[in-house]
C-alpha positions as CSV (number, residue, x, y, z in Angstrom):
1,M,13.5,-7.2,13.8
2,D,13.4,-9.0,17.1
3,S,10.3,-11.1,18.7
4,E,8.9,-8.0,20.2
5,E,9.2,-5.9,17.5
6,F,7.3,-8.4,15.3
7,R,4.9,-8.2,18.1
8,K,4.6,-4.4,17.8
9,Y,4.8,-3.9,14.1
10,G,2.7,-7.1,13.3
11,K,-0.3,-5.5,15.3
12,E,0.3,-2.4,13.1
13,M,0.3,-4.4,9.7
14,V,-3.2,-6.3,11.2
15,D,-4.5,-2.7,11.8
16,F,-3.1,-1.6,8.1
17,V,-5.1,-4.8,6.5
18,A,-8.3,-4.2,8.6
19,D,-8.6,-0.6,7.5
20,F,-7.9,-1.1,4.2
21,W,-10.9,-3.9,4.2
22,L,-13.1,-0.8,5.8
23,S,-12.1,1.8,2.9
24,L,-12.3,-0.6,0.2
25,R,-15.4,1.0,-1.1
26,E,-14.3,4.5,-0.9
27,R,-11.1,3.5,-3.2
28,S,-10.9,2.8,-6.9
29,P,-11.0,-0.4,-8.5
30,L,-7.8,0.3,-10.6
31,P,-5.2,2.6,-9.6
32,D,-4.6,6.2,-11.4
33,V,-0.8,5.2,-12.4
34,Q,0.8,4.7,-15.8
35,P,3.8,2.2,-16.3
36,G,7.0,3.2,-14.7
37,Y,5.4,5.0,-11.8
38,I,7.2,3.1,-9.2
39,S,10.6,4.8,-10.3
40,E,9.4,8.3,-9.3
41,V,8.6,7.0,-5.7
42,V,11.3,4.0,-4.8
43,P,15.1,5.2,-5.4
44,S,16.8,3.5,-8.6
45,K,19.5,1.9,-6.3
46,P,19.4,-0.1,-3.3
47,P,19.9,1.6,0.4
48,A,23.4,1.0,1.6
49,Y,22.0,0.5,5.3
50,P,18.8,-1.4,6.6
51,E,16.3,0.8,6.9
52,E,14.2,1.3,10.3
53,W,10.7,-0.5,9.9
54,Q,8.6,2.6,10.8
55,K,10.1,4.5,7.3
56,I,8.9,1.4,5.4
57,F,5.9,1.3,6.8
58,A,5.1,4.9,6.0
59,D,5.7,4.1,2.5
60,L,3.1,1.5,2.0
61,E,0.2,4.0,1.2
62,N,2.5,6.2,-1.2
63,V,4.3,3.2,-2.8
64,I,2.1,0.2,-2.7
65,M,-1.6,1.2,-2.3
66,K,-0.7,3.9,-4.8
67,G,-0.5,1.3,-7.4
68,N,-2.4,-1.4,-6.1
69,T,-5.8,-3.1,-8.6
70,N,-8.3,-3.5,-6.1
71,W,-9.7,-7.1,-6.9
72,H,-12.1,-7.4,-4.1
73,H,-13.6,-3.9,-4.9
74,P,-17.3,-4.3,-5.5
75,H,-17.0,-2.4,-9.0
76,F,-14.3,-5.0,-10.1
77,F,-15.3,-7.5,-12.6
78,A,-12.2,-8.1,-14.8
79,Y,-10.8,-11.5,-14.8
80,F,-11.6,-14.0,-12.4
81,P,-12.6,-13.8,-8.7
82,T,-10.1,-14.7,-6.1
83,A,-10.5,-16.1,-2.9
84,C,-9.7,-13.9,0.2
85,S,-10.9,-13.6,3.7
86,Y,-9.7,-12.6,7.4
87,Q,-9.2,-16.2,8.2
88,S,-7.3,-16.9,4.8
89,I,-4.7,-13.8,6.2
90,M,-4.3,-15.4,9.4
91,A,-3.6,-18.9,7.7
92,D,-1.0,-16.9,5.9
93,I,0.5,-15.5,8.9
94,L,0.8,-19.0,10.5
95,S,2.6,-20.3,7.0
96,G,5.1,-17.4,6.5
97,G,5.7,-17.6,10.0
98,L,6.6,-20.9,10.1
99,G,8.6,-20.9,7.1
100,G,8.5,-24.7,6.1
101,I,8.6,-26.2,2.3
102,G,6.5,-29.3,2.0
103,F,8.2,-31.1,-1.3
104,T,7.8,-34.3,0.4
105,W,6.2,-35.8,3.6
106,K,9.3,-35.7,5.9
107,S,9.8,-32.2,4.8
108,G,6.4,-31.2,6.3
109,P,4.1,-33.8,7.8
110,A,1.3,-31.5,8.8
111,M,1.2,-29.7,5.3
112,T,1.3,-32.3,3.3
113,E,-1.5,-34.4,5.3
114,L,-3.6,-31.6,5.9
115,E,-3.3,-30.9,2.0
116,M,-4.5,-34.3,1.4
117,A,-7.2,-34.3,4.1
118,S,-9.0,-30.9,3.0
119,L,-8.8,-31.9,-1.0
120,D,-10.6,-35.3,0.0
121,W,-13.0,-32.7,1.6
122,L,-13.3,-31.1,-1.8
123,V,-14.4,-34.3,-3.3
124,E,-17.1,-34.7,-0.9
125,V,-18.3,-31.4,-1.6
126,L,-18.6,-31.6,-5.5
127,D,-19.5,-35.1,-4.8
128,L,-16.7,-36.8,-6.9
129,P,-16.4,-40.4,-7.1
130,E,-14.3,-41.8,-4.2
131,Y,-11.3,-42.7,-6.6
132,F,-10.7,-38.9,-6.8
133,K,-9.6,-39.2,-3.3
134,N,-5.9,-39.5,-1.9
135,S,-7.3,-42.0,0.6
136,H,-8.6,-44.1,-1.7
137,P,-6.4,-47.1,-2.9
138,G,-6.4,-46.4,-6.7
139,P,-4.3,-43.9,-8.7
140,G,-6.7,-41.0,-7.9
141,C,-5.4,-38.0,-5.9
142,G,-5.4,-34.1,-5.2
143,I,-3.1,-31.3,-4.8
144,I,-3.0,-27.8,-4.5
145,Q,-1.5,-25.9,-7.2
146,S,0.3,-22.2,-6.8
147,T,-1.4,-20.6,-9.2
148,A,-4.3,-20.9,-11.8
149,S,-1.8,-21.2,-14.7
150,D,0.2,-23.9,-12.9
151,A,-3.3,-25.5,-12.6
152,T,-3.8,-25.1,-16.5
153,M,-0.5,-26.5,-17.1
154,I,-1.1,-29.8,-15.2
155,A,-4.1,-30.2,-17.1
156,I,-2.9,-29.6,-20.6
157,M,0.1,-31.8,-19.7
158,A,-2.5,-34.6,-18.2
159,A,-4.6,-34.3,-21.5
160,R,-1.7,-34.4,-23.5
161,A,-0.6,-37.6,-22.0
162,R,-3.8,-39.4,-22.3
163,A,-3.6,-38.4,-26.0
164,V,-0.3,-39.6,-26.5
165,E,-1.0,-42.7,-25.0
166,T,-4.1,-43.1,-27.5
167,I,-2.1,-42.4,-30.2
168,K,0.6,-44.8,-29.2
169,S,-1.8,-47.5,-28.7
170,E,-2.4,-47.5,-32.7
171,S,1.2,-48.7,-33.1
172,S,1.0,-49.2,-36.6
173,S,0.0,-45.7,-37.2
174,I,3.2,-44.4,-35.0
175,L,5.7,-46.9,-36.9
176,N,4.0,-45.7,-40.4
177,W,4.7,-41.8,-39.2
178,V,8.2,-42.4,-38.1
179,A,9.1,-44.0,-41.7
180,N,7.9,-41.8,-44.0
181,T,7.9,-38.2,-41.9
182,D,10.8,-36.2,-41.8
183,V,10.3,-35.3,-38.6
184,G,9.5,-39.0,-37.6
185,K,12.8,-40.0,-39.3
186,T,14.7,-37.1,-37.1
187,V,13.0,-38.3,-33.8
188,K,14.1,-42.0,-34.4
189,N,17.8,-40.7,-35.1
190,I,17.8,-38.6,-31.7
191,L,16.2,-41.6,-29.9
192,A,19.0,-43.9,-31.4
193,K,21.9,-41.7,-29.9
194,V,20.0,-41.4,-26.3
195,R,19.8,-45.4,-26.6
196,Q,24.0,-45.2,-27.3
197,N,24.6,-42.6,-24.5
198,M,22.8,-45.1,-22.2
199,E,24.6,-48.0,-23.1
200,A,27.9,-45.9,-23.2
201,E,27.2,-44.2,-19.8
202,D,25.9,-47.8,-18.3
203,T,23.1,-45.8,-16.6
204,S,19.5,-45.5,-16.6
205,I,16.9,-42.9,-18.1
206,S,13.5,-43.2,-17.5
207,S,11.2,-43.5,-20.2
208,P,8.9,-40.7,-21.2
209,Y,5.9,-43.1,-22.2
210,Y,2.9,-40.8,-21.6
211,H,5.3,-37.2,-22.9
212,D,6.7,-39.1,-26.2
213,P,7.6,-35.9,-27.9
214,A,7.4,-38.0,-31.4
215,V,3.8,-37.5,-31.6
216,F,3.2,-34.4,-30.1
217,E,2.8,-32.8,-33.6
218,K,-0.5,-34.5,-33.7
219,L,-1.9,-32.7,-30.8
220,V,-4.2,-29.7,-30.9
221,A,-5.9,-27.7,-28.0
222,Y,-9.3,-26.0,-28.7
223,C,-10.4,-23.4,-26.3
224,S,-12.5,-19.8,-26.6
225,D,-10.9,-16.8,-27.3
226,Q,-11.7,-15.5,-23.8
227,P,-9.2,-17.1,-21.4
228,P,-5.8,-14.5,-20.9
229,R,-2.5,-15.0,-23.0
230,T,-1.4,-17.2,-20.4
231,M,-3.1,-20.2,-22.0
232,L,-1.3,-19.6,-25.4
233,R,2.1,-19.7,-23.6
234,I,1.2,-22.9,-21.9
235,S,0.2,-24.8,-24.9
236,F,3.6,-23.2,-26.3
237,N,5.5,-24.8,-23.3
238,C,3.6,-27.9,-23.8
239,L,4.2,-28.1,-27.1
240,V,0.4,-28.4,-28.2
241,S,-0.9,-26.5,-31.2
242,E,-4.2,-23.9,-30.1
243,L,-6.8,-23.2,-31.8
244,L,-9.5,-20.4,-30.4
245,F,-12.9,-20.3,-30.9
246,N,-14.6,-16.7,-31.2
247,I,-17.0,-16.2,-28.6
248,Q,-20.1,-14.4,-29.9
249,S,-21.7,-11.4,-28.0
250,S,-24.3,-13.8,-26.0
251,M,-20.9,-14.9,-24.7
252,S,-21.8,-18.5,-26.9
253,Y,-20.3,-19.9,-30.1
254,R,-22.1,-21.5,-32.6
255,H,-21.5,-25.1,-32.8
256,P,-22.2,-25.2,-36.5
257,L,-19.3,-22.8,-37.0
258,A,-17.1,-24.2,-34.4
259,R,-17.3,-27.4,-36.2
260,A,-16.7,-26.1,-39.7
261,R,-13.5,-24.5,-38.0
262,R,-12.4,-28.2,-36.3
263,D,-12.6,-29.6,-39.6
264,K,-10.9,-27.2,-41.3
265,Y,-7.6,-27.4,-39.2
266,C,-7.7,-31.0,-38.2
267,D,-7.5,-33.9,-40.0
268,C,-8.2,-37.6,-38.8
269,S,-4.4,-37.9,-37.9
270,E,-4.6,-35.1,-35.2
271,A,-5.7,-35.7,-31.5
272,V,-7.9,-33.4,-29.8
273,L,-7.0,-32.2,-26.5
């Protein structure tokens, strides 16, 4: 596809998306398909030669739209609301068209600084303290995460770091734990071997003070039973135990019951995230 074809077919795609939004109310919130439906409409082997765009475009309705869950349908109330507008679609065209990757300032100055500025706006909108701003000289800053799951994982890791710092500040408890538990002794041996390797290789390894695995077994995260399974996977990947509270039919939980469950599963040596 060259630039002129991109202009032509790009216009067709814009029309397709616009028509989709106009016909959204006439569609079903959920697709009428079963798992594996795609194998009936897509060949099992890739094409030997590139296909013409017109043929690919003709498959959109039968292949994609047939199995699309319409998150923005007025009768779709599952999961959580997602942000989408014609303006954001236009922004996606620009972002995808530029094809940049902004993992450092130099790799994408415009992306980096626009993200920082727009998140400073968010601080203003939410009336948060000034130290949350990127422009503030303090440690506060904002960054856009790729997905809700990524954002949740970052939040869990930040909470974990704070809990680890709190536990490690009680040095006598940590030393006692290392000396008197099998896990503590194992961690001590591992760290000793790491130290030996560092000396042998004459190199430096950053010390994960805020993410010290020696105290992870003391951490417990509490949440309701309403989040998707993603929350459990995040806690698992962050090496944090998780305790779920059952939500009542009124979409609330009884505090005394929650307190009882907390006291049952946790003792004073554990840290709550």
